[in-house]
C-alpha positions as CSV (number, residue, x, y, z in Angstrom):
1,M,-4.0,16.0,-33.6
2,S,-1.3,18.0,-32.0
3,S,-2.2,20.7,-29.1
4,N,-0.8,23.4,-31.3
5,N,-3.6,22.6,-34.0
6,K,-6.2,22.2,-31.5
7,M,-5.7,25.9,-30.4
8,E,-6.8,27.3,-33.5
9,S,-9.9,27.3,-32.3
10,L,-10.4,27.9,-28.9
11,N,-12.9,26.3,-26.3
12,T,-15.3,28.5,-25.2
13,N,-16.8,26.2,-22.7
14,K,-15.9,26.9,-18.9
15,V,-14.0,24.6,-17.3
16,A,-13.3,24.0,-13.4
17,W,-10.6,22.7,-11.6
18,L,-10.6,21.1,-8.4
19,V,-7.4,20.4,-6.7
20,T,-6.0,20.5,-3.3
21,T,-2.5,19.5,-3.4
22,M,-0.7,20.1,-7.1
23,G,2.8,20.3,-7.6
24,Y,5.2,20.2,-4.4
25,G,5.0,23.4,-1.7
26,D,4.4,26.8,-3.4
27,S,5.7,25.1,-6.7
28,L,3.7,23.7,-9.1
29,M,6.7,22.0,-10.8
30,Y,5.9,19.5,-14.0
31,W,2.0,21.0,-13.2
32,E,2.9,24.5,-14.6
33,N,3.6,23.7,-18.1
34,I,0.7,21.4,-18.5
35,L,-1.9,23.8,-17.2
36,K,0.0,26.8,-19.5
37,Q,-1.1,24.7,-22.5
38,Y,-4.4,23.9,-21.3
39,F,-5.4,27.4,-20.6
40,K,-4.3,28.1,-24.0
41,V,-7.2,25.7,-25.4
42,F,-9.7,26.3,-22.7
43,P,-9.6,30.4,-21.7
44,E,-12.4,29.9,-19.6
45,L,-10.5,27.8,-17.1
46,R,-10.8,28.3,-13.2
47,I,-8.7,26.5,-11.1
48,F,-10.1,26.1,-7.7
49,S,-7.1,25.7,-5.2
50,S,-6.0,25.6,-1.6
51,D,-2.8,26.0,-2.0
52,K,-0.8,29.1,-3.2
53,K,1.5,29.0,-5.8
54,V,4.4,30.4,-7.3
55,I,4.1,30.7,-11.0
56,K,8.0,30.9,-11.8
57,S,7.3,32.1,-16.1
58,N,5.5,35.4,-17.2
59,D,2.4,33.3,-18.1
60,K,-1.2,33.9,-16.0
61,L,-2.4,31.2,-14.5
62,P,-6.5,31.3,-13.5
63,F,-6.0,30.3,-9.5
64,E,-8.6,30.8,-7.4
65,Y,-7.5,30.2,-3.8
66,S,-11.1,29.5,-2.4
67,V,-10.8,25.8,-1.2
68,D,-10.6,26.0,2.4
69,L,-9.0,22.4,3.9
70,L,-9.4,21.1,7.4
71,K,-6.3,19.1,8.1
72,I,-6.4,16.4,11.2
73,P,-3.0,14.7,12.0
74,L,-3.1,11.3,12.2
75,G,1.3,10.9,13.1
76,K,3.5,9.5,10.7
77,G,2.2,6.6,8.7
78,L,4.1,3.8,6.1
79,G,7.4,4.5,5.2
80,G,7.7,8.2,7.5
81,Y,4.9,10.1,5.3
82,K,2.9,12.0,7.4
83,K,-1.0,11.1,7.8
84,Q,-3.7,12.8,8.0
85,I,-7.5,13.4,6.5
86,I,-8.1,16.4,5.0
87,L,-11.5,17.6,4.8
88,A,-12.6,20.8,2.2
89,K,-15.3,22.8,3.5
90,P,-18.0,22.2,1.4
91,G,-18.6,26.4,0.9
92,I,-17.0,25.2,-2.9
93,I,-20.0,24.0,-4.0
94,F,-21.1,28.1,-3.8
95,N,-18.2,28.9,-5.9
96,L,-19.4,26.7,-8.2
97,Y,-22.5,27.9,-8.4
98,K,-21.5,31.1,-9.0
99,Y,-19.2,30.0,-12.3
100,Q,-21.4,27.7,-13.6
101,P,-19.1,25.4,-15.3
102,D,-19.0,23.3,-18.3
103,L,-16.8,20.8,-17.3
104,I,-15.5,20.3,-13.5
105,V,-11.9,18.1,-13.6
106,I,-11.1,16.7,-10.9
107,S,-8.9,14.1,-9.4
108,E,-8.8,10.7,-7.8
109,F,-11.5,10.3,-4.8
110,G,-10.6,12.5,-2.3
111,I,-13.6,15.1,-0.8
112,L,-13.8,17.5,-3.8
113,S,-14.7,14.8,-6.2
114,I,-17.7,13.9,-3.7
115,Y,-18.6,17.9,-4.2
116,A,-18.0,17.8,-7.9
117,M,-20.6,14.6,-8.1
118,L,-22.7,16.1,-6.0
119,F,-22.9,19.6,-7.6
120,S,-23.2,17.9,-11.5
121,L,-26.5,15.8,-10.3
122,F,-28.2,19.1,-10.0
123,S,-27.0,20.7,-13.2
124,K,-25.8,20.3,-16.6
125,T,-22.2,20.3,-15.4
126,K,-20.0,17.2,-17.2
127,V,-17.3,15.7,-14.7
128,L,-13.9,14.3,-16.0
129,L,-12.1,12.1,-13.6
130,L,-8.4,12.0,-13.4
131,V,-7.3,8.2,-11.8
132,E,-3.2,8.7,-11.9
133,N,-2.6,5.3,-11.2
134,H,-3.9,1.8,-9.7
135,P,-3.1,1.9,-5.7
136,Y,-0.2,0.1,-4.2
137,K,-0.7,-3.0,-2.0
138,G,-1.2,-1.0,1.2
139,L,-4.5,0.6,-0.3
140,A,-6.1,-2.3,-2.1
141,L,-9.9,-2.1,-1.3
142,G,-11.5,-5.0,0.1
143,Q,-14.5,-5.9,-2.3
144,Y,-17.2,-4.8,0.3
145,S,-15.0,-1.5,1.8
146,I,-16.4,1.6,2.0
147,R,-13.7,2.8,0.3
148,R,-14.4,0.7,-2.8
149,Y,-18.4,1.8,-2.8
150,I,-17.3,5.7,-3.0
151,R,-14.8,4.9,-5.6
152,K,-17.7,2.9,-7.8
153,V,-20.1,6.1,-7.0
154,I,-17.8,8.6,-8.3
155,C,-16.9,6.9,-11.2
156,Y,-20.2,5.8,-12.4
157,F,-21.5,9.9,-12.3
158,S,-18.2,11.0,-13.9
159,D,-18.7,11.2,-17.7
160,V,-15.1,10.3,-18.7
161,I,-12.2,9.1,-16.7
162,L,-8.5,9.7,-17.9
163,T,-5.6,7.6,-16.6
164,N,-2.3,7.3,-17.4
165,N,-2.0,3.4,-18.2
166,M,-3.7,0.1,-18.9
167,R,-2.5,-1.0,-15.3
168,S,-4.9,1.5,-13.7
169,K,-7.6,1.0,-16.5
170,D,-7.6,-2.7,-15.4
171,Y,-7.9,-1.9,-11.9
172,L,-10.8,0.7,-12.4
173,T,-12.9,-2.1,-15.0
174,N,-12.1,-5.1,-12.7
175,I,-11.8,-3.9,-9.2
176,I,-14.3,-0.7,-9.2
177,G,-16.5,-2.3,-11.8
178,V,-16.0,0.6,-14.2
179,H,-17.7,0.0,-17.9
180,E,-14.5,0.3,-20.4
181,D,-16.1,2.6,-22.4
182,K,-15.5,5.3,-20.3
183,I,-12.3,5.2,-19.5
184,I,-8.9,6.5,-21.4
185,A,-6.3,5.1,-20.6
186,E,-3.2,7.7,-21.8
187,A,-0.7,9.4,-20.2
188,Y,-2.0,12.6,-18.7
189,L,1.1,13.3,-15.8
190,V,4.4,13.5,-17.5
191,T,7.4,15.3,-16.1
192,I,9.9,17.1,-18.7
193,I,12.9,19.5,-17.3
194,D,13.9,21.9,-20.0
195,Q,17.4,20.2,-20.8
196,N,18.2,23.7,-22.4
197,I,18.9,24.7,-18.8
198,L,22.8,24.9,-18.0
199,Q,22.0,26.9,-14.6
200,G,23.1,25.0,-11.5
201,I,26.2,22.8,-10.0
202,K,28.9,22.0,-12.3
203,L,29.3,18.3,-12.1
204,I,32.7,16.7,-11.6
205,K,32.1,13.0,-13.3
206,P,34.4,10.7,-11.6
207,N,35.5,7.6,-13.6
208,K,33.1,5.3,-12.0
209,T,29.8,4.3,-13.0
210,T,27.9,6.9,-11.9
211,F,23.9,5.7,-10.5
212,L,21.6,9.0,-9.2
213,Y,19.2,8.4,-7.1
214,V,16.7,11.8,-7.0
215,G,13.7,11.8,-4.4
216,R,12.8,12.2,-0.5
217,M,15.2,10.4,1.7
218,L,12.2,8.3,3.4
219,Q,12.0,4.9,4.5
220,S,9.4,3.7,2.2
221,K,12.0,4.6,-0.8
222,G,13.9,1.3,0.0
223,L,17.3,3.5,0.8
224,Y,18.4,1.0,3.7
225,K,18.1,-1.7,1.3
226,L,20.4,0.3,-1.3
227,V,22.9,0.6,1.1
228,D,22.8,-3.1,1.9
229,A,22.9,-3.9,-1.7
230,I,26.0,-1.8,-2.0
231,C,27.4,-4.3,1.3
232,A,27.4,-7.0,-0.8
233,L,29.3,-6.3,-3.4
234,T,32.8,-7.0,-3.2
235,E,35.5,-4.6,-2.2
236,M,36.3,-4.1,-5.8
237,E,32.8,-3.9,-7.1
238,R,32.1,-0.9,-5.0
239,K,35.7,0.8,-6.3
240,Q,33.7,1.1,-9.7
241,V,30.6,2.6,-9.0
242,V,29.5,5.9,-7.0
243,F,25.8,6.8,-6.2
244,W,24.5,10.1,-6.4
245,M,22.2,10.8,-3.8
246,V,19.6,14.2,-4.5
247,G,17.1,14.8,-2.1
248,D,16.5,15.8,1.6
249,G,13.8,14.0,4.2
250,D,13.5,12.8,7.8
251,D,15.4,9.3,7.2
252,R,18.6,11.4,5.7
253,A,21.3,11.7,8.7
254,T,19.9,8.0,9.7
255,I,20.7,6.9,6.0
256,E,24.5,8.8,6.3
257,Q,25.2,7.4,9.7
258,L,24.3,3.5,8.2
259,I,26.4,4.2,5.6
260,D,29.3,5.9,7.6
261,S,29.1,2.7,10.5
262,R,29.3,-0.3,7.7
263,G,32.3,1.6,5.5
264,V,30.9,2.4,2.2
265,S,30.6,6.1,2.5
266,E,33.0,5.9,-0.8
267,S,30.3,4.7,-2.7
268,F,27.4,7.6,-1.8
269,V,27.7,11.6,-2.5
270,F,25.0,13.6,-1.1
271,F,23.9,16.7,-2.5
272,G,20.4,17.5,-0.3
273,N,17.7,19.3,-2.1
274,Q,17.9,21.1,-5.3
275,P,15.8,23.2,-7.0
276,Y,13.7,21.6,-9.9
277,E,15.5,23.5,-12.5
278,K,18.5,22.9,-11.8
279,L,18.2,18.8,-12.0
280,S,19.4,18.5,-15.2
281,S,22.9,18.6,-14.5
282,F,22.6,15.5,-12.4
283,Y,20.9,13.9,-15.1
284,R,22.9,14.7,-17.7
285,N,26.0,13.7,-15.9
286,A,24.8,10.6,-14.7
287,D,25.1,6.8,-16.2
288,I,22.0,5.0,-14.8
289,F,19.2,6.2,-12.5
290,V,18.3,3.7,-9.7
291,L,14.7,4.0,-7.4
292,P,14.3,0.9,-4.7
293,T,11.3,2.3,-3.8
294,F,8.9,0.1,-1.5
295,R,5.7,1.7,-2.8
296,D,5.5,4.6,-5.3
297,Y,1.9,5.3,-6.9
298,R,3.4,6.5,-10.1
299,A,7.3,7.7,-9.4
300,L,7.6,10.6,-12.2
301,V,11.6,10.7,-11.8
302,G,11.6,8.0,-13.7
303,F,10.1,9.5,-16.9
304,E,13.0,12.6,-16.2
305,A,15.9,9.6,-16.2
306,I,14.4,8.1,-19.7
307,S,14.1,11.7,-21.0
308,F,17.6,12.4,-20.8
309,K,18.5,9.0,-22.1
310,L,19.3,7.1,-18.7
311,P,19.1,3.3,-18.6
312,L,17.0,2.1,-15.4
313,L,17.3,0.1,-12.2
314,L,13.7,-0.1,-11.2
315,S,11.9,-1.3,-8.2
316,I,9.0,-3.7,-8.8
317,Y,7.1,-1.7,-6.6
318,D,7.2,1.9,-8.9
319,G,3.7,1.9,-10.3
320,A,5.5,3.7,-13.3
321,I,7.6,0.6,-14.2
322,S,5.2,-0.7,-16.6
323,E,5.4,2.8,-18.7
324,V,9.2,3.4,-18.4
325,L,11.1,0.0,-18.1
326,E,11.3,-3.2,-20.6
327,E,13.2,-5.7,-19.2
328,G,16.8,-6.1,-20.8
329,K,16.3,-3.2,-23.2
330,N,16.3,0.0,-21.1
331,G,17.5,-1.3,-17.9
332,Y,16.6,-4.0,-15.3
333,S,13.8,-4.6,-12.4
334,F,14.7,-5.7,-9.5
335,D,12.8,-6.5,-5.7
336,P,14.4,-4.4,-2.9
337,Y,13.3,-6.9,-0.3
338,D,15.8,-9.1,-1.8
339,I,19.3,-7.9,-1.6
340,E,20.9,-10.6,-3.8
341,D,18.6,-9.5,-6.6
342,F,19.1,-5.9,-6.1
343,S,22.9,-6.2,-5.7
344,N,23.2,-9.0,-8.4
345,K,21.0,-6.4,-10.7
346,I,24.2,-3.8,-10.3
347,K,26.9,-5.8,-10.8
348,I,25.3,-7.0,-14.2
349,L,25.0,-3.2,-14.8
350,I,29.0,-2.5,-14.5
351,N,29.9,-5.6,-15.5
352,N,28.4,-4.8,-19.2
353,K,29.0,-1.3,-19.8
354,E,29.2,-2.1,-23.9
355,Q,25.1,-2.2,-23.0
356,L,24.6,1.0,-21.6
357,Q,24.5,3.2,-25.1
358,K,22.1,0.4,-26.2
359,F,19.7,0.8,-22.9
360,S,20.5,4.7,-23.2
361,D,19.0,5.2,-26.8
362,Y,16.1,2.6,-26.0
363,S,15.3,4.9,-23.1
364,Y,15.1,8.0,-25.3
365,S,13.0,6.0,-27.7
366,L,10.6,5.6,-24.7
367,S,10.3,8.9,-23.6
368,K,9.2,10.3,-26.5
369,E,5.7,8.4,-25.9
370,Y,5.6,11.1,-22.8
371,T,6.1,14.4,-24.3
372,L,4.3,17.6,-22.7
373,G,2.6,17.7,-25.8
374,K,0.9,14.5,-26.2
375,A,0.2,14.7,-22.3
376,V,-1.8,17.8,-22.9
377,D,-3.6,16.6,-26.0
378,N,-4.5,14.0,-24.0
379,L,-6.1,16.0,-21.4
380,I,-7.8,18.1,-24.2
381,T,-9.6,15.5,-25.7
382,A,-10.9,13.7,-22.4
383,S,-12.1,17.3,-21.4
384,N,-14.1,17.6,-24.9
385,Q,-14.8,13.9,-25.0
386,A,-17.0,15.1,-21.2
387,L,-18.2,17.9,-22.6
388,N,-19.9,16.3,-25.8
389,C,-21.0,13.4,-23.6
């Protein structure tokens, strides 16, 4: 059933979402459109959040900024990300008591999920747990770890668990020990850029195969290995390619210096940070999307890329790879630690340009499984299932 049909009979249940981070900075990004559609079906929705957000549309979203956080910085972690402990003050439980929701929607296994679980134990409130993906290798949990036990308890007291893919479902059933009947494995988090938005940068398409990278400039994104892979190409091969680098970060200056020192600056163009609504210009004009990450929980840029019909060159360490890439049908995977493998995949793409149209068509066909409407439908279905438990 489409979300449009579901909107014909509005749900009067009170729904509370508990969130600490959603989107990036003060922008909701892809979450704004998802929440707008969900709000139409659940008009009694309230979103209890810590960070104030700028709503770009004229629609109102029921945010209540009543989650007080205590952030304890721990320096930089793996890959340049800021490492910190985030604790939410328990006052949010009082807000839940005043609101008396029928359903609480929580995300992952943080302190807010623990508060929601405790609240549900002393009320008739149902709990829907959203689990984005299988954790990357660095977060693997031992059989007897405290974190694994906490996750097991949160899953046990959740009424329904919605996760994006089968890889995550396998993790929940085989590692955490959740009964599979409690789990719905359907994508609820997708990112859609309005392809009709033409504002933005006027790009001059070079007479070269154009690879596009969109993301932060951090060590964990594998960009140093991208430079190594380009250096492994012959001079003639390097003249056939250009890499558009969209984004910024702590390592950008170091990466640019490395590119200059190794004499491959003609293969790269840096555009810096770009507003989310202007990214369509880059996706529309590129030939291939590349992501050399060492670890991405579930990168959403791949979904953006296939919606713009781009073939993919994707690291095996992207948690979304099983959803957006079919090997040899819309691109190739590679191990960024294996420079020969990485550079060979680049060579295959530039030496077999006749494949790109087939890859493009296949990417677009895959993207139809990850539309905004389907994502909202999956959230609505999981919410109703939890309410009816």
